[in-house]
N, C-alpha and C positions, 0 to 999 in steps of 0.2 A: 504494500500500500504506500503510495506516494502522497505526502502531505505538504501543503504550502501554507506557511504562516505569513499573512500580509500584515506587516508590522512586527517589529522586534523590540518594542519598548518594554516598560515595566510589566505589562500583561502578556503580550504576545511573546516576548523574549523569554519570560519565565516558563511558559507552557512549552514553547519550542525546545528549550534546553532540557526540560524534563522528558520530553518525547524523544529527543536524540539519545538521552541516557538510557531509555528503554529499548534502544536498538532499532528505531524506525528510520525510514528514509525521509528526512526532513529538509525542506528548503525554506529559507526566509526571503521575503520580497521586501526590499527596503530602498530608500533613496541612495544616490551615489555616495554621499559622505559617510553614511552609516555602513554602506557596503564595504567601503575601503577599511573602515575601522574593524568590522567583523572579520574580514579576510586576513587582516594583520594580527589582531589580538584575540579573536574568537568571541563567543558569547559568554560573558562573565557574570556569575551569580555570587553575591557575597552574603554571608550570614554568620550566625554564631559559630558554625562549624568551619568557617574559613571561606576561601574562594574556590569555586569550581569553574572550569572552562570547557565549553563544548564547541564543536565546529560543524554547524549545519552547512549545507550548501547555501550559497548566497547568490541572489539574482536581483537585478534592477528591472524596472518595467520594460525597458527596451530589449532586454535579454529573455523575456518570458514569451514562449511560443507555443508550448504544449499544454493540454489539459492535465489536471491532477485529480486524484481520487477524492481528496478532501482539501478544501480551502478553509482555513480558519482566519476570520477577519477580526483583527484586534488593533484598531486604530481609533484615534480621537474622532468624535462626531463631526468636527469642523473640516475634516479632510475626506469625508465619506464619498462625495462626488468624484474626487480624484482617485480615490482607492477603487471605486467600482470600475472606473475606466481602466485602471492598471491591471486589475485581476481578470478582465474580460477574456483574454486568451487562455486562462487557466480553467475556465468553466466549460466543461464538456457535457455531453448527454448523461453521463453517469456520475458526474461530480456532485458531492454534497457540500454545501456552503454553510458553515457554522459561524454566526456572528457573535462575538463577545464584546458588545458595546454597551455603554450605559444608556439608560432610558429606553424608550420605545420608538423614537422618531426615525430610526434607521430601518425599521422592518418593512414598511410600505415601499420605500424606494428600492430596497433590495429585491423584494418580490416582483415589483413592476419590471425590473431589469432582468432578473435571473430566474423568475418563475419557480418551478418545482425543485430547482437545485437548493433553494433556501430552506433550512431547518431553523429551529429555535435553540437558543443557548443561554445558559446562565453560568457565569464563572465567579467564584469567590476566592480571591487570593489577597494577600497583604504584601505588596511589593512596591518598590519606589525606585525610579530612575535616578542615577547619581550623576554628578557633573562629569565624571570620567567615562561615562557611557556604560558603566556596569549597572547591574540591577541588584538592589538591596532587598533581601527577603526578610520581612519584618517578623513573621511568625510562620508556622508550618501550614497554615490554612490553605487547602487546595480542594475545593468542592466544585463539581461540575454537574449541571443538569442539562440534558439535551433531549430533543423530541421533535417529531414531525408537527408542523403547524396545524394540521388537521386532526391531530390526536391519534393517528393510526400508529400501529407497530410496524416497523420496517427492518429489514436485514441491514440496510446501510447505517441506520442509527445504532443498531446493536454492534456493528463492526467498529464504528467510531467510539462507542462507549468502551469497547475492549481496549482500544488504543490508549484512551485517557486513563483507564484503570491501570494499565501496565505502566503508565508514566507516573503513577503514585497518587492519582486523584481519587477522592471519594465520589463515585459516579452514580447518578440516578437517571434512568431513562423515564421520561415523564410523558404521560398522555394528556397533560394540561400545561404544556410548556409556555403558552402565551400568558396564562394566569401566573405561572411561576416567574416569568419575566416582569410582569407587573408587580408581583410581591417584592422582588428584589429592588425594583425602582422605588417603591414606597419606603423600603428600608434605607437605601443609600440617600434618598432625598431627605428623609427624616433626620438621619444622623448628620448629613451634610449641612442641612439648614440650621440645626441646633449648634453644632460645633463651629460652623463657618460664621454664622452671624455673631456668636458670642466669643469666637476666637479662643476656645478653651475645650478641653476634653469633657466628655459627658459628666464625669463625677464632679468636676468643678462647677459646671453649669447648674446641675440639680441641687448642689449644696448651697447655692446662693438663694436668698429670699425670692420667691416666685419662680425659681428655676424649674422646679418640678412641674408647676402649672404650665410654664412655657413649653417644656418638652412634650407634655401630653397634648397640648393644643396643636403642635406641629404634626405629631403623629395623626391626630384626628383629621387635619386638613388633607394630608397625603392619602390617608385611607379613604376619605370621602371622594377624592378625585378618581381613585381606582374603582370604587363602587359605582360611580356615575358612568364610567366607561364600560361597565359590565363585568368587572373583575374584582369583586370584593375580596378582602383578605379571608383566607380559610379560617375555619373555626379555631379559635384560640390564637390566631395569627396576630391580631391587634394587641391582645393581652401580652403575648410573648414579646412583641416589639416594644411595648410600653415598659415592660420589666427591664429590657436592655437599656433603654434611654433614660430610666429613672434610677439607675444604680449609682448611688453616691460614692462608691469605691471604684467606679469604672474609669479607666484611662483611655477608653475608646475615643478615637478621632475619626476623621474621614479623609479621603484623598483631597477633597475640596479644602478642608481646613489646613491640612499639611501643606498643600501648594500655596495657600494664602499666606501662611506664616513664614514660608521659605522664600516668599517674593516671586513665586512662579505664577504664570497664568493658570486660572482655574477653569474646569470644564463645567461652567455654570449653566449654559443653555440646555444641553440635553438632560441634565439632572434636575435643575430647579426651574429654569426659564420655561421649558416646554410643559412641565407639570403645572406650573402656575397658569399658563395660557389655556391649557385644557380645563383647568378648574373654572376659570372665568367663563369660558365658552359653554360650560355645563351649568352655570349659575351656582357653582360651589364656592363659598367664601374661602379665599386663600391668602389672607393678609400677611401672615408670618412667613410663609414660603416666598411670597412676593418680596417682602422686605429683605429676606436673605439673598434672593436673586439680585436685587438692586445693589446691595452692599458688595457682592462679589463682582458685579459688572463695573462698579466704580473702581475697584481694585484692578481689574483687567484693563480698563481704559487708562488708568494712571501708568501702568506698565507700558502700554502701547505708545504713550506720549513721551516716554523717556528715551 
């Protein structure tokens, strides 16, 4: 099985490296500067156990000519259009395309362009790109959910699940993958809004006066948008999420807040901006998620102006 990872940043690079380690034929599709770096130094993961280096095949878009069995799309939402163009030659009649992007805004464009090749995917990892282009592994979390968008069971999804399992992931083949994708969106938007707007880990936020109320209100807004879209949280899902975001001892943050505090651009639009827009379109009040989105947009604009 030939696998192509479009994007080799903190997310795609981590999964690609683990898949190489499992013995699979892995190629990463990246831009020319990243290609030069990977060809010279390899794909480097750093963590408590030290640094590991793997060497997947490396291609740039102009070098991509043949279809792959599996294409894993792991890019930022703001480059989705360019990424879809780049991966076009890799999508053949038997290709399965697994997107690991935040939010839900990518799904319709992918299906419009690639049709039945597209499956659904949820990835949970804790990784962070470093200035030296290595990938820092923050903790061992590596959970994958994949499934056909229509809820059917297929051999191709089972085959991809076996790959990720061999790579060390905790894998679930889901018959409700779109609902699962919404559930992840509610989670990352809630944690992102809470820790991003307050610039602090969950524990610090909820330990402050009214912090507990604020956290619960954010969860309520995000869950209400999902419900209005037809994907309410599963039984116990909201209570479980509320327990996570109201833990006074928690050091949990989000990629949004980590990027914010590190002075990097944040992926605000697919996580918070789109959710807020869908809430307003459905007449669901989303004042706190909107406020969080505005705060991160200001941060991004300041960075662009420097």
